[in-house]
C-alpha positions in Angstrom: 87.0 79.3 102.7 83.5 78.6 101.4 80.3 79.1 103.4 77.3 77.1 103.0 74.0 79.3 102.8 72.2 78.8 106.2 69.2 77.8 103.9 70.7 75.2 101.5 68.9 72.2 102.9 65.8 73.9 102.7 63.7 72.1 100.3 60.0 71.9 100.1 59.8 68.0 101.5 61.5 70.0 104.9 58.8 72.7 104.7 56.2 70.5 104.7 57.7 67.8 107.0 58.1 70.8 109.4 54.4 71.4 109.0 53.0 68.4 109.8 55.6 68.1 112.7 53.8 71.3 114.1 50.1 69.3 113.8 49.2 70.7 110.7 48.2 68.4 107.7 49.6 69.9 104.6 48.2 69.4 101.2 51.4 69.3 99.5 50.9 73.0 97.8 53.9 76.0 98.5 53.9 79.3 97.7 57.4 81.0 98.3 56.2 84.7 99.9 58.9 87.5 99.4 61.1 88.2 102.3 64.2 89.7 102.5 66.0 88.0 105.0 63.9 84.7 105.9 62.1 81.8 103.7 58.8 82.2 104.2 55.9 79.7 102.8 52.2 79.8 102.6 51.3 76.0 102.8 47.6 75.0 101.8 46.0 72.5 104.4 43.9 69.3 103.9 41.3 71.0 106.4 41.2 74.0 104.1 42.8 77.3 104.2 46.6 77.3 104.8 49.4 78.5 106.9 52.2 80.9 106.7 55.3 79.3 108.2 58.9 81.6 108.2 62.3 79.8 108.9 
């Protein structure tokens, strides 16, 4: 039996879409941050600064 990784479909476009859906305007800059169990990204914003998102 093969198992698909739970985050297999999480690509940069989906991360940016999720940030946009949360009410932020992403600039398109992503930085993957180290995490043992989650997928964590620092996302640059059009207004300056950044947000950190965790999936």
